KOLDO-785967 format. One record per atom (N, C-alpha, C): x, y, z. Coordinates in steps of 0.001 Angstrom, whole numbers, padded with zeros to 6 digits, always signed. Example, Ala and Ser with C-alpha at 12.3 -4.5 7.8 and 13.67 -1.06 7.14 Angstrom:
<marlos>
+013190-005690+007800 +012300-004500+007800 +013200-003300+007800 +012850-002250+007080 +013670-001060+007140 +012900+000030+007870 
</marlos>
This chain:
<marlos>
+126322+086715+072796 +127533+085908+072978 +127139+084488+073350 +127734+083499+072699 +127413+082102+072964 +127951+081694+074329 +127242+080809+075044 +127734+080371+076346 +129037+079598+076204 +129935+079789+077170 +131210+079083+077167 +130988+077660+077669 +131497+076690+076946 +131274+075293+077318 +132544+074586+077764 +133655+075321+077858 +134879+074722+078351 +135742+075781+079034 +136602+075314+079894 +137534+076174+080628 +138938+075671+080352 +139860+076592+080056 +141257+076247+079866 +142096+077083+080826 +142959+076431+081580 +143891+077127+082469 +145229+077222+081749 +145591+078398+081218 +146883+078537+080536 +148048+078294+081489 +149146+077786+080953 +150307+077477+081785 +150797+078708+082551 +150606+079881+081988 +151018+081086+082708 +150394+081148+084088 +149182+080605+084235 +148446+080740+085490 +148539+079486+086354 +149742+078924+086403 +149964+077758+087256 +150097+078193+088714 +149882+077229+089599 +150189+077392+091020 +151374+076482+091290 +151098+075177+091602 +152161+074181+091476 +152641+074148+090020 +153820+073610+089744 +154374+073705+088394 +153541+073044+087301 +152749+072024+087655 +152005+071291+086631 +150494+071358+086792 +150004+072307+087562 +148552+072457+087723 +148203+073919+087964 +146942+074246+087791 +146507+075626+087844 +146547+076242+089228 +146817+077536+089271 +146659+078288+090515 +145212+078163+090957 +145008+077814+092221 +143652+077567+092693 +142747+078770+092587 +143266+079952+092946 +142445+081158+092887 +142083+081533+091468 +143074+081459+090541 +142780+081799+089149 +141747+080834+088572 +141935+079545+088815 +140999+078544+088302 +139607+078766+088866 +139539+079009+090178 +138246+079233+090815 +137566+080470+090253 +138339+081547+090072 +137764+082768+089532 +137324+082628+088094 +138108+081882+087298 +137732+081667+085902 +136429+080884+085813 +136256+079910+086698 +135003+079149+086699 +133855+080007+087209 +134103+080792+088253 +133061+081685+088779 +132595+082664+087716 +133533+083101+086853 +133183+084056+085803 +132259+083461+084751 +132135+082133+084740 +131238+081472+083788 +129827+081303+084346 +129617+081805+085574 +128288+081763+086190 +127455+082909+085622 +126923+082706+084422 +126197+083772+083729 +124973+084249+084493 +124345+083361+085243 +123115+083721+085942 +123361+084793+087001 +124564+084833+087557 +124850+085773+088641 +125832+086865+088247 +126265+086874+086990 +127231+087861+086539 +126574+089218+086315 +127293+090317+086611 +126769+091639+086257 +126684+091770+084744 +125741+092534+084275 +125487+092622+082836 +126706+093090+082051 +127502+094011+082658 +128659+094548+081936 +129960+093840+082280 +129889+092786+083107 +131066+092037+083546 +132052+092904+084318 +131593+094039+084787 +132483+094993+085439 +131982+095351+086835 +130664+095312+087027 +130095+095684+088321 +130295+094605+089365 +129518+094700+090441 +129692+093790+091563 +129203+092375+091287 +130020+091408+091704 +129644+089994+091653 +129237+089552+093054 +128225+088701+093173 +127847+088191+094494 +128877+087191+094998 +128702+086747+096223 +129606+085731+096769 +129393+084416+096024 +130476+083885+095478 +130443+082607+094772 +131446+081679+095434 +130999+080468+095719 +131841+079469+096377 +132326+078457+095350 +133626+078245+095327 +134225+077276+094408 +134961+076219+095224 +134660+074966+094940 +135356+073842+095567 +136232+073167+094521 +137502+072992+094859 +138457+072343+093961 +138542+070870+094325 +138273+070003+093355 +138182+068567+093609 +139454+067811+093245 +140217+068331+092282 +141476+067718+091865 +142346+068808+091253 +143659+068580+091142 +144531+069621+090569 +144088+069980+089155 +143875+071267+088871 +143437+071664+087526 +144563+071485+086505 +144368+070670+085474 +145415+070489+084468 +145599+071755+083640 +146820+071938+083138 +147154+073134+082363 +146953+072906+080867 +146579+073983+080176 +146453+073972+078713 +145592+072819+078215 +144565+072502+078963 +143696+071366+078643 +142243+071807+078666 +141483+071596+077602 +140058+071955+077631 +139309+071135+078685 +138635+071832+079585 +137838+071191+080629 +136369+071466+080326 +135587+070442+079972 +134163+070667+079698 +133466+071295+080898 +132597+072269+080610 +131853+072972+081658 +130368+072722+081472 +129708+072329+082549 +128270+072108+082533 +127625+072889+083669 +126347+073183+083513 +125578+073879+084545 +124326+073079+084835 +124134+072767+086111 +122949+072009+086506 +122535+072439+087903 +121264+072818+088040 +120690+073221+089324 +121516+074314+089996 +122004+075270+089209 +122741+076395+089761 +124194+076122+090077 +124678+074931+089748 +126074+074572+090014 +126818+074467+088685 +127903+075227+088544 +128745+075193+087349 +129922+074270+087632 +130136+073289+086769 +131159+072273+087004 +132116+072184+085828 +133420+072216+086118 +134457+071949+085129 +135007+070561+085414 +135148+069730+084378 +135536+068334+084570 +136768+067975+083753 +137393+066871+084164 +138528+066319+083428 +138506+064805+083611 +138565+064077+082509 +138527+062624+082594 +137247+062092+083195 +136163+062835+083016 +134869+062393+083531 +134632+062684+084993 +135592+063344+085666 +135453+063665+087094 +135546+065173+087291 +134824+065726+088271 +134870+067168+088502 +136264+067645+088906 +136679+068755+088305 +137883+069458+088739 +137506+070531+089755 +136412+071242+089470 +135955+072312+090361 +134463+072545+090140 +133785+072972+091196 +132374+073337+091113 +132192+074733+091684 +131278+075501+091104 +131021+076877+091544 +129534+077085+091714 +129155+077794+092770 +127757+078137+092977 +127647+079384+093848 +126593+080138+093621 +126357+081329+094431 +125945+080914+095839 +126413+081679+096824 +126023+081442+098214 +125509+082750+098800 +124471+082649+099581 +123877+083844+100193 +124342+083954+101641 +125560+084405+101810 +126079+084655+103152 +127083+085797+103081 +127241+086467+104204 +128170+087584+104275 +129600+087077+104462 +130541+087756+103843 +131956+087465+104046 +132545+088546+104945 +133267+088126+105971 +133866+089074+106910 +135197+089558+106371 +135281+090846+106072 +136483+091417+105473 +137624+091499+106478 +138839+091434+105962 +140030+091661+106777 +140248+093167+106871 +140546+093650+108048 +140733+095085+108247 +141873+095619+107386 +141753+096859+106890 +142762+097394+105964 +144106+097663+106629 +145118+097762+105782 +146475+098114+106202 +146930+099283+105336 +147584+100238+105942 +148090+101397+105215 +149052+100947+104107 +148982+101572+102920 +149873+101161+101825 +151345+101169+102192 +151792+102166+102964 +153205+102223+103349 +153570+101036+104232 +152673+100665+105134 +152923+099516+106005 +152914+098219+105209 +152007+098125+104225 +151949+096927+103384 +153227+096788+102564 +153727+097895+102036 +154964+097873+101262 +156142+097447+102127 +156201+097970+103352 +157288+097616+104264 +157230+096147+104655 +155999+095589+104759 +155830+094196+105162 +156422+093229+104143 +156509+093646+102884 +156984+092749+101829 +158424+092289+102057 +159211+093088+102757 +160603+092712+103024 +160684+091465+103895 +159622+091190+104657 +159600+090025+105547 +158793+088870+104971 +158524+088905+103670 +157793+087825+103014 +158531+086503+103208 +157902+085492+103828 +158599+084216+104058 +159045+083540+102771 +158326+083812+101667 +158662+083195+100395 +160007+083612+099842 +160604+084671+100385 +161939+085070+099944 +162998+084057+100385 +162734+083360+101499 +163707+082385+102004 +163258+080948+101773 +161951+080690+101750 +161428+079367+101421 +160120+079527+100669 +160024+078862+099519 +158780+078901+098749 +158495+077508+098198 +157334+076926+098509 +157034+075578+098012 +156802+075540+096508 +156280+076655+095953 +155972+076725+094524 +156482+078053+093960 +157787+078194+093732 +158333+079498+093326 +157850+079989+091966 +157242+079111+091152 +156729+079557+089853 +155237+079893+089902 +154641+079918+091081 +153214+080257+091209 +152945+081644+090641 +151888+081761+089843 +151594+083032+089177 +151261+084142+090165 +150698+083813+091309 +150272+084856+092238 +151383+085309+093178 +152106+084350+093759 +153059+084712+094812 +154454+084186+094555 +154704+083612+093375 +155992+083012+093099 +157101+084028+092917 +158233+083773+093552 +159383+084668+093460 +160165+084471+092168 +159899+083381+091446 +160600+083118+090193 +159900+083735+088988 +158765+084387+089211 +158040+085021+088114 +158482+086471+087966 +158610+086918+086715 +159099+088265+086440 +157960+089289+086489 +158315+090556+086651 +157335+091640+086573 +156634+091580+085218 +155322+091745+085231 +154551+091701+084008 +154125+090306+083611 +154643+089290+084318 +154256+087899+084065 +153455+087379+085245 +154107+087241+086399 +153395+086884+087618 +152862+088117+088325 +151946+087888+089279 +151393+088997+090059 +152413+089521+091070 +153322+088639+091516 +154377+089006+092463 +153803+089677+093712 +152807+089042+094307 +152237+089497+095571 +153002+088791+096688 +153792+089561+097447 +154723+089020+098432 +154346+089507+099836 +153354+088891+100479 +152877+089395+101774 +153788+089024+102938 +153937+089970+103831 +154689+089740+105061 +153910+090252+106259 +154369+089915+107478 +153703+090383+108692 +153684+091905+108768 +152561+092456+109209 +152431+093908+109287 +153322+094457+110388 +153187+093919+111593 +154104+094254+112685 +153887+093265+113808 +154795+093239+114748 +154724+092304+115863 +153420+092510+116630 +152729+091423+116900 +151471+091492+117637 +150251+091638+116756 +150461+091839+115444 +149362+091949+114491 +149356+090680+113647 +148248+089942+113677 +148187+088666+112969 +147976+088830+111464 +147728+090037+111006 +147528+090241+109574 +148849+090227+108818 +148771+089823+107548 +149887+089986+106637 +149391+090841+105469 +150310+091501+104786 +149864+092427+103746 +150940+092587+102678 +150499+093044+101516 +151398+093334+100399 +150729+094347+099492 +151523+094996+098669 +150978+095872+097636 +150885+095103+096319 +150039+095588+095419 +149899+094966+094105 +149359+096000+093132 +150034+096117+091985 +149557+096974+090905 +149292+096097+089688 +148033+095907+089289 +147708+095020+088167 +148385+095461+086871 +149013+094511+086194 +149711+094767+084940 +148731+094759+083771 +149069+095473+082711 +148179+095591+081551 +147856+094247+080911 +148756+093269+081053 +148522+091964+080445 +147455+091159+081170 +146964+091670+082295 +145972+090953+083105 +144564+091511+082920 +144332+092238+081836 +143067+092929+081651 +141894+091976+081435 +140720+092457+081761 +139477+091733+081501 +139268+091650+080000 +138793+090498+079514 +138682+090327+078069 +137284+089915+077604 +136289+090100+078460 +134923+089790+078021 +134480+090793+076954 +133813+090301+075924 +133378+091179+074838 +132344+092203+075315 +131575+091844+076351 +130556+092762+076838 +131108+093753+077848 +132387+093603+078195 +132996+094483+079184 +133083+095911+078637 +132683+096886+079442 +132773+098269+079017 +132976+099188+080204 +134056+099963+080188 +134373+100838+081307 +135422+101820+080821 +135452+103015+081402 +136457+103987+080988 +137847+103614+081500 +137910+102696+082490 +139188+102256+083032 +139424+100792+082671 +140574+100467+082104 +140891+099043+081906 +141057+098361+083255 +140505+097179+083391 +140501+096489+084685 +141015+095065+084550 +141510+094526+085663 +141957+093142+085691 +140757+092215+085591 +140995+091014+085114 +139910+090054+084924 +139397+089516+086256 +138242+088886+086205 +137676+088246+087394 +138625+087170+087915 +139148+086345+087007 +140043+085262+087426 +141292+085809+088110 +141860+086884+087583 +143053+087479+088182 +142725+088083+089544 +141544+088665+089677 +141128+089227+090965 +141061+088137+092023 +140500+086995+091671 +140478+085858+092595 +141901+085394+092902 +142764+085356+091891 +144145+084927+092118 +144854+085849+093113 +144584+087153+093013 +145201+088110+093927 +144780+087872+095374 +143603+087294+095557 +143074+087025+096897 +143452+085645+097421 +144088+084848+096576 +144305+083434+096882 +145494+083192+097812 +146701+083296+097280 +147888+082808+097985 +148176+083533+099294 +147754+084780+099381 +147972+085492+100642 +147284+084757+101788 +146184+084066+101471 +145537+083242+102491 +146424+082094+102934 +147099+081446+101971 +147994+080357+102329 +149136+080816+103218 +149699+081980+102903 +150783+082502+103734 +150266+082950+105097 +149032+083436+105143 +148444+083785+106448 +148250+082536+107291 +147984+081401+106628 +147868+080129+107329 +149209+079480+107600 +150274+080079+107137 +151668+079720+107363 +152108+078502+106557 +152423+078763+105290 +152959+077729+104409 +154364+077289+104804 +154988+078008+105724 +156314+077588+106164 +156228+076412+107138 +155038+076125+107661 +154865+075020+108601 +154472+073724+107914 +153585+073825+106909 +153151+072633+106184 +152633+073056+104816 +152847+072199+103840 +152390+072519+102501 +150879+072346+102425 +150218+073358+101869 +148763+073321+101732 +148384+073725+100320 +147255+073220+099863 +146680+073670+098598 +145249+074119+098856 +144749+074963+097980 +143417+075515+098140 +142362+074435+097912 +141478+074267+098875 +140388+073312+098738 +139065+073973+098413 +138842+075147+099008 +137589+075878+098762 +137867+077364+098920 +137220+078155+098070 +137371+079616+098139 +136030+080241+097818 +135629+081157+098660 +134405+081920+098435 +134795+083384+098321 +134428+084013+097217 +134843+085398+096990 +133675+086252+096523 +133720+087512+096914 +132769+088530+096454 +133586+089642+095818 +133299+089951+094577 +134018+091007+093868 +133093+092213+093751 +133443+093297+094426 +132630+094514+094392 +132928+095360+093161 +134189+095330+092714 +134613+096206+091618 +135940+095672+091101 +136051+095338+089831 +137302+094806+089317 +138432+095824+089494 +139631+095366+089867 +140750+096291+090115 +141227+096974+088842 +141528+098256+088945 +141955+099059+087805 +143410+098755+087463 +143657+098511+086180 +145013+098269+085701 +145891+099496+085988 +147094+099256+086509 +148045+100327+086761 +147830+101090+088046 +146781+100769+088786 +146508+101478+090041 +147030+100667+091225 +147723+101292+092175 +148222+100553+093342 +147074+100036+094212 +147226+098810+094697 +146266+098183+095597 +147008+097612+096804 +146251+097267+097816 +146787+096580+098993 +145972+095313+099211 +146676+094189+099416 +146032+092916+099738 +146372+092575+101180 +145359+092224+101971 +145544+091925+103388 +144961+090549+103677 +145680+089744+104458 +145206+088407+104796 +145343+088119+106278 +144579+087140+106755 +144689+086715+108145 +144243+085266+108287 +144811+084572+109289 +144396+083218+109608 +143147+083219+110464 +142325+082180+110289 +141082+082084+111061 +140854+080692+111645 +141953+079989+111915 +141839+078734+112639 +142200+077506+111836 +142267+076382+112550 +142607+075091+111958 +141679+074009+112477 +141564+072950+111685 +140818+071764+112090 +141441+070580+111370 +142360+069885+112037 +143039+068757+111415 +143873+069219+110227 +143611+068624+109058 +144355+068981+107846 +143863+070297+107250 +142784+070850+107762 +142204+072059+107186 +142708+073311+107908 +142981+074352+107133 +143329+075668+107670 +142388+076684+107049 +141878+077613+107862 +140895+078593+107402 +141521+079988+107424 +141360+080716+106325 +141946+082043+106212 +140990+082973+105475 +141372+084247+105397 +140580+085240+104665 +141512+086289+104091 +141029+087008+103078 +141819+088080+102469 +140879+089129+101895 +141382+090354+101805 +140608+091455+101227 +141534+092326+100391 +141028+092765+099245 +141769+093616+098321 +141203+095025+098393 +142077+096006+098623 +141681+097409+098727 +142305+098214+097593 +141582+099248+097128 +142143+100109+096096 +142922+101263+096718 +143412+102175+095882 +144259+103267+096356 +143532+104209+097303 +142202+104259+097202 +141410+105126+098075 +140959+104413+099346 +141379+103156+099520 +141005+102399+100711 +139647+101734+100622 +139070+101685+099430 +137778+101020+099242 +137979+099525+099025 +137042+098722+099518 +137103+097282+099286 +136818+096999+097812 +137733+096288+097178 +137551+095868+095792 +136958+094467+095755 +137502+093578+096588 +137024+092198+096640 +137472+091579+097957 +136769+090527+098368 +137123+089860+099615 +136850+088373+099477 +137586+087561+100252 +137466+086114+100112 +137706+085406+101434 +137192+084189+101506 +137482+083276+102610 +137909+081947+101995 +138863+081275+102659 +139460+080071+102085 +139471+078912+103074 +139473+077713+102495 +139790+076490+103227 +140960+075832+102519 +142043+075601+103258 +143258+074989+102720 +143392+073574+103253 +143983+072686+102434 +144163+071297+102813 +145651+070965+102807 +146147+070441+103924 +147551+070024+103986 +147747+068793+103105 +148840+068801+102306 +149083+067722+101350 +150540+067271+101400 +150803+066139+100767 +152155+065631+100597 +152823+066433+099480 +153951+067113+099760 +154600+067935+098731 +154908+067176+097444 +155274+065892+097555 +155657+065125+096372 +154503+064961+095391 +153275+065020+095879 +152119+064841+095007 +151855+066074+094152 +152427+067228+094536 +152152+068477+093823 +153403+069123+093259 +154511+068435+093282 +155737+068986+092722 +156293+070140+093525 +155954+070185+094817 +156408+071289+095654 +157531+070875+096583 +158063+071857+097316 +159116+071611+098287 +158516+071599+099685 +159004+070708+100521 +158511+070620+101884 +159091+071738+102740 +158299+072249+103698 +158834+073252+104625 +160047+072698+105367 +160985+073566+105627 +162222+073145+106292 +162010+073034+107791 
</marlos>
């Protein structure tokens, strides 16, 4: 298979209305790290860190280059995102029972206020089978974790030609997207609008299409405009599928086509 030399973020995978979902974009770029990819595109991926430098444009070819272990997608001669393997452990978020995660969805803050309702991962304006519709809410009083259920739709399948498995699985980019926005809600998007600045994820096993999963997130502190969070994706048997840590940057809503918190 010839190496991929460009990245395109389809409009379906938007975050803000006119730019790519940060997690999907980061995962799509991470998936182009051939040096660290599993041979079958299905096994475990190491921790890969992606830094987002500018809003990823939609439906636009972004040239991809690799130099000194860093994969870079660019637009207009400037980096959009960079990806590189990192040798550090990611601290997983403790699991939540599926029934508790399902119950938590009723308290999803995005039901009453959402800065980007068309976001592919957590947008309430996306239909079943189109968006991921991951709607995390607080687990219970006194527990800082938030959680939601998610069952990957068939349209989100992995499409690498070398992919081979008896179970159809969601793509690497979609797996990253599932781990993305729950971090923003754990950092409390109802207080200030934030966008993803950096995400480091380790994928142990791509999620099986049609199988129920649980996504759990938690906040891990703030520093000025930066908010730090983490998330972990569990399968129906309670096994870790993937885990991530995020850095979010507070931004002016008008610059991203979003709504300001009330």
